[in-house]
Every structure is written in C-alpha cells, then in structure tokens.
N, C-alpha and C positions, 0 to 999 in steps of 0.2 A: 456704691464702686467705690473703690480705694484708687488713690492716684497713682499711676504706674510708676516705676522707675526708669530713669534716664536710661534710653537703650537705642541702639541704633534704627531699631525697627520702627518705619515710617506708619505703617499700621497700628503700633501701639500709639505712637503719638499722637494720632488723629483719633483713639480712644481719651487720651490724655484732655487733648482739646474739648469732647465733648462732655467731660465730666465737670473739668471746669466754666465752661460757658453755664452749665447746669448752676452751680455755685454763685456765679454772676447776678442769674435772675432771679435767684433766692434771693442774693440781698438787697432787692428793690423792688420786689412783687407784692409786697405789704404796703407799699409807700400810697398815699393819694397823688393824685396830679402835682398839687401845690407843692407836695412835701418832696417829690422827684427834683423841681427845679431847686426849691429852696433859695434861703436868701443870698444874697451878693457880700461873697465873703472872701480877701485875699488868700484864703488857705486851703479852701475846698473847689472844686468844681461843681456844676448842677450836674445832680448825677443823673438824669436823661440826657444829658450832653456826654459824660462821663463813659456811660453803657455805649453808645453809638461810637464813640471814640475806639473802643476794645475791638469792635466789631471792623472798624476803618482799617484801622492798625494793621489786622490781619489780611485782610483785603489786599491793601497795599503790598504788602511785604511778600506774600503766598501767588493770589491769584494775578496781580500785576507787574511786580517786580522781579519775580521766580518765574511764573509760567505765561507772562505777556500779557495778560488778559486786558479788557479796557474794562473804563469802572464802573459799579454796579450804581452805583449813585450820581448823574452828572457832574454836580458840582460840590460834591463832597470833602474834595479835599479842602474846598473854601467852607467849609463846617468843621470838620475833627482833625484835621491837620493840626498838631498842637505845639508843631514850631514855628506855626504861619497865624496862626488864629491867637489873639492876643486873650490872655485869662479874662479881663474884665469884659470881652465882647461876647461872651459865650452863654451870657442870658438873655442877648439881645438878637441874636441869627436866627434868620428863622428855619429853625430845627423840626426835624422831621417830628409829628406827631408819636406819642407813645407807643400806639397800635404800628403805625409805619416801621418805627424804629425798632420793633421786635422782629417784624416780617425782614426787615434788614440784616439782622442778626442770623437770622436763620439761614438767610438765604447764603451770606459768606460762610458761615461754617460748614453748610451742606457742602459747596463747591470744592472749601480747602477740603473736607473730610474725605468727602468720595474720588477726589482728583489725587489722593498719594499715590505714590508706588508703592507695587504690590512688595515690592523688596527694595531694601537701599542699593543704591547706584553706587556707582565709583565717587571713592571718598574725596571730598574735596572742602576747604578751606571753610567756603561759604554755598553752600550744597543744599538740598531740600530738608534734608535733617537739621542744620541749623535754624533754616528761618522758622520752621513748625517749633523747634525749641524757643526762639526768640518770641514769637507770637503765642505761647503757651506761657513762658514765663514773665512775660508785658502782661496777659489778662491775671495771670495770680497775684503781680504787682498790685494791680489797679483793684485786686477784690480786698485788699488789707485795706487802700485809699477808701474804697466806698464804705468798711467798718468803722474806720476811727472818722470819716465823716458824720456819719449814723451817730456816733459817741458826741461828735464838735457839733451837732443839732439838737440834740437831747431826744433822738427817735427812740424808739425801743429795741430792745438786741434782736438782729436777724433771727428768723426762723432757717437755719441749715441741717439741711435731711443728716449730712456725714457728722455732723456734729452730736446731734438726737443722738444716733445710732451708734456712736463710739463715749456717750461721756461717762458711762459705767467705768468704761476702761480708761478714764483720763488720769487718774493717779492713786497712787495709795492714799489712804486715811492723812487727814494733813497732818505735819510734825511727828508720822511714825516712825521715822530715821531722821535723827540730829546731825547736822553739821555745822560746823562753825569757825571762824580763824582763818589763817591762812594757808595757803600752799605755796611751799619751797620749790621755786623753777629754779634748775641750776644754770639756764641760759646756756650760750653757744649758736651754733650755726641754724637758722632756718631758711628753707627754700620759701620765701613768703610769694603768694600769687597761685597759679592756676598753671598745672604742669600743661606743653605743647599738647599732650595727647588724650588730654579731656575729652570726654563726648560733646562738650560744649563750656564755653567760657565768655563773660563779659568782656567787653576792651580793656575795661578795668582794672579785671585780672590779669591781665596778661605784661609778659608770664611770668613764670617764677624766676627769681632772683635771690642770691643768697643773703642776708641780712644777719647780722652778726650781733646779739643779744646779750648783756651781760646779767648775771645772776639778780631776780626780783623774787618778792612773794606777793600774791596777787590773794585776793578775797576768795573764799569756796562759793559762796553766795552775793549775789546782788543784795544791794543797801534795800532796806525793807521799810515799810511804810512806819515802824515804831523808830527808827534810826532818823530817819528822816525829819519825824515831828519833831526829837529832841533840839535838832539845828532849827526849825521853827520857832518853837518854843523858846528856846535862847535867843530869840531876836534875830535870828542869822539873815535874814530879810534886810534886816535894820542895819547892819554893820558893814560898812565902808570896807573893813580890811579884809575880808571876802571874796571880795569880789573883784577881776579885773576894771578895767576903762571900761571895755564897752560892755562888758556885764552889767555893770552898776548904769551905763546909760539906758540899757534896754532894761531893767528892773524899775526906772524911775518914768519912762515912757510908759511901760505896760502898765506900771500901779501894782507892780506884783509885791505881793506879802506872803505868800505860801503857793503851793502846786495850784495850777489853774481851776482844778475840780475840786478842791477842798472848800470846806465850808466848817466852821467853828458853830459847834451848837451847844447852848447855853445849859452849863450844869452835866455833860454827856461827852466833852470833847470833842474830837474833830471825825468829822464825816467827809464822805466822796459823792459825785455823782457819779454813778455808772449807766450809761445810757438815758433813761429818763427814770432812774430810780434815784435818792439819794438815802446811801446807808452808811452803817458806825465804819469808822474807818478799821480796816483790819490790819494787825499790829504785825503780823507774819507774813504777810505777802509783800512782794518787792514792791516799791515807788515807782509810778507810771506817771506818763506824762510830765516828765519835767525835762528841759532843755538842756543844754549843754552847759550856760554859763551856770543855771542851778547848781548841776551836776560840780561842777568845778569848785562854785563857793562853798559848798557841803564838805567837798575834800578838805579845802585851805581851813575849813572849821573845825575836821576833825584828824588834822594832821596826816591826812593822806593825800593821794594823786589817783586821775584817771591812767588807765594803762596805756602803754601806745597800741598802734594798730597789730604792730611786729609779736610784743608781748602775749596780745589778745589772742593770737594765732597758735604763739608757739602752748599757751597754756591749754589750746581747747586740742590740737591739734598731735603735738610731741608725744613720746614715750621717753620716761628714764631708760640708761643704762641698766644692766643689772646691779651696778653698785649705786646708783643715783646720783651720781656725780658729774655725770653727764646724760647728753641725749642719744637715744640708740640709732637715729637718722631715719627713724619711720616715720612716715606723717599719716595721721589717719584722716577719711573722708568726712566724720564725726565726730564728737568727742569720747563715745562710746566704743569706736573702731569703725567697719565700712559699712555696716549694714543698714538698709533705711530706715529711715525712724518707725519706730512704733510707737502705739499711746502711751507706754509704761516709761517709755525714755523721754521724751520730749512733749511739751504742750504747745502743738500748733494745731493747724486746721480747725480752729474754734473749737476745740473739741470741750474746752471748757467754759468757752466764753466769757471768760475772764483768766486775771492771772490765778498762779496756786501758790502754795505755801513754799516758802523759798528751800524748807526740807524735803519738799516733793519729788518724786524722780530718781532716786538713787541710780538707778539701772541705765540713767543718762551723764552719770559722773565721766569727765576726762579722765588719762592717767594719773594725772595730779590731784583727784579727788576734785576737781572744782563741778558744781553742780550747775544745771540748767542753762548749759553755755549756750546750747541750742535751745531756742523757743522760751518761752513768758513772756520775757519783754527786750527790746534792741539793747545793745548794750552801747553807749558811747563810749569812744576812746578819746585819746588826746589828740590825737593825728589828722592833721588838717588833709582833705582830700583832694590826691594829688596824683598824677600819674605815675604808673613804675616807668621804670627805664626802659627804652625803646617802644613806648606807648606808639599804636596806630590804633585810630577810630575804624572802628567798626562800619559795616554799609548803614547803622542806622548814627549817625554820627551824630544826633543829639544825646545821644542817652549819658554819657558823661563829659565830655570835653567843655560842655558850656558850664559844667559848676565845678571845676576845676580851680580850689583855691580859696573861696568865700563858703566851702563847704567844712563840714568837720563827719569822719567815718563812723560808721556804727558797726556793729558786729552782731549775729548770732539769731536773730528774728526774733519774733513776738508768739502770743497765742491765735494771730488771725494771719499767721504765715505759714503758705502751702507748703508741706511736706517733699511736692516732689522739686521746691526751687533753693531750700536754704543746703547750708553746707558749709564747713568752715572758710572755706576760701570767699563766701560772697561777701561783698562790700556794700554795704548801703550808706547812702549819704544825706545828710538835711542841713539844710542853715543853723549855727547855732540857737538861733534863736526859737526854735520850733520845736513847742512843747504839746501839739494838738496829736502829734502821733505816738504810737505804743512804745515809749522807749523808758528805759531806767538806765542803771550803771551797777557796776561794781569797782571795788577801788585796790589800788596798790598799794604797801608800806613805802615810805620814803627810807631811803638809805641811811 
C-alpha cells in the first residue's frame, strides 16, 4: 500500500495511519528482546519504549484530547509522555512486555481508525483532520528515528515491505545523468513558511512571511563522500582555522578525526559502516552522518558556506521569471512541482535502504537544476532554529518551542523520510553536534 497524499478525507487518513503502523512494526519485528531495549545512550531511546510512545501519542491526542475517552493504560502517562518521563529513566521504568506493547498499539490504532468521521466536519484550526495528521506525522518521524537508531547500534538494516516492492524503481543507473557546479538563483522576495490555507502545518512553519534574499549561487548536488574525504585527508579535523570555537570544543570532546562511521582500511582507503556491514566508501554518494560543526568546517576549508534556510527554500521552491532575472512569484510544494513524490523523483521511504548517487533522479530537479533537494540526506543550513514572526505554539506545545535557540534548521528529508511527511516547507531541527542522524549538506558560493 502506497502512502496517501494529504487530503481532507479522515477515512483516507485512517488508512494512512494503518500503513504507518505496519512500517513501525517492521522496523522492530526482527529484533531480539535484548536488542529492542538496547544500551543506555543519550542519543537514542529504548526501542520498546519508543514504539509504545508512538501509540500513546496517538491515544492521547485523538482518543483522549479530541474524543474525550479515558486512558487505555491507567498509568500510561507515567510511562510514555516524553515531556515528563526523563530520557535516562526510560530504561528503568516498568514498561509493558513486548507482547503487551503490541496489544496496546493495536488497540489504540483500531479505536482511532474505527472512530473517524465518515466525512469531514466543519473545518477548524484544530479539528479531527489536524489531530489525525499530527499523530500520523509523529509516527513517520519516529519511524525515521527507529531507522537511525538501528544504524547507531550496528543492527542489520530493517526489512521493509514497501521498500522491497519499489526497490527496482528507486533510481536510474548511478551516474547516468551528470550534474555539477552551481545553480544561480536571482534572489528576491520569498514567502517563507506555510500558507494559512495549507491542509496541515506544524507550528514552527506558521505562517508564511516575506523574506528578501540577495542573489546567490548554490551547489546543484550535496557534498559527496569523495569531496569530504579530501577535507579529511588534508588534516581538516586537525586544523583549528576551519572550526568555530564551539565546533573545536565539540571536536576535542568527541575525539573526532573523521565522520563517525568512517574507518581507514590499510592499503584500501576509506570505508564506512552501514548498519552491520563495513563497506568501501562510495565516492559519488553524498556524505551522511556529519553534524553541523563538521559541515561548517568543510565549508571554510573549501571556501564555501552553508545556505541559509531562506536560500534553501528559494532554490527548492521558487521558479525563475521568463528572462531568468527575477522570480516568477510561484512556489512549488516539491522541487519538481506539486505532484506527490514518485520513486524516480526522490529517494524516500527506505526505497534504496541507503543514499544513492548524487547524479541520480534528475526528475526531481528544482526549477534551478538543484538535484535531490528532497530525499537522500537531510541538509544542514546556517540558520538557527527560531520561531517565525507571530509564532504561537500548537496544542502539542513541546514540539518546537523548547528547542528554539540552540538547534539548527535542516531541510529536505532523507532516504528514510516518509513521502507523506516531507515537502519544501518542512523544517527539521537538531543540535549542531548530532551526527547520528541521516544528515549531509550542500554548499553556497561566497560572494
């Protein structure tokens, strides 16, 4: 079953929730009871807790908040409320067993799906449609987190039925259509953020507002492994001049001398760990699992810079005027247009179970010729994660507001991002020291 598009039909959304739950279960079903708990690490959750949390979130917002039902598990909030259950305690609290968790997850899903309205009711800012979208997208995000947790812990890659069914459609032959250099974007005014008539928008995207952007040049592709290896081989991690004060402090504390999953193979160059296998470094694939500090240091070494959030969205969403000197004023939902992501346009939904060649998928190019701005790797920007003008926290108050100021904005999605979630306006955010996530970057020319 392919993910549905965003639509006002609550019945269609109920089907999407069932599809998303099937993917969540596939991400953990092959793991042992020991693996599903995993070691205590600051950057991950116990997978048993995380799967239960996904169901609790759905129960809390749809069944309890929206419909007024009582809790299914009497002390569920004390187990699964991420805003109140300390991260380090999640390995110690009396979690339900694996079997009990699966029963709970199914009970919540059935009640949610069976109780949706037959047709949309009167539209409202926080109506049934909103909360179904909220819980669907929340589960999609956790599916991505479950994926990179498996990478962190060195587990085998997950077995995803959707990915296996579409693997043959994932991309044209690697390197079949070349793309290189910079795209010149004329600059101008962009409406940054989501429009008020959007079917759904997270609070940190609200609402679109005018931003003036000077002309700029942005790389048509993300930085590759080969390009980043040149930085590493030039002692980039050892040279203080390429690092900010905060970045150098992180590098010393982490003992970082290369990307986290890279290792040197004697007489054979670089290799990297991909889940439970060590493979030779693929030069034409985008570098992945690098943090903001590493991306920024590379940029200084290369004489480049990271794009701002507004520049990234302009390159992905805007169209040039007929003469190419200004912008047309039209914004696209995706780099290629408004059509829902198809396998040949973007590497999403675990289709390749890996990143693909930076030259693949020309059908997903933006109007300016930028490739893979959706899918493959999340892309760091230079922008601090802060609210847009007039920000108001949504019902799920903990989603954005607690993280303003000390996180950086990422855009574009990665190979484990769900098609139904991602679009040009989606703002992701992580602390600048996170390199376990599925992130890379592209660069801009310095004027």
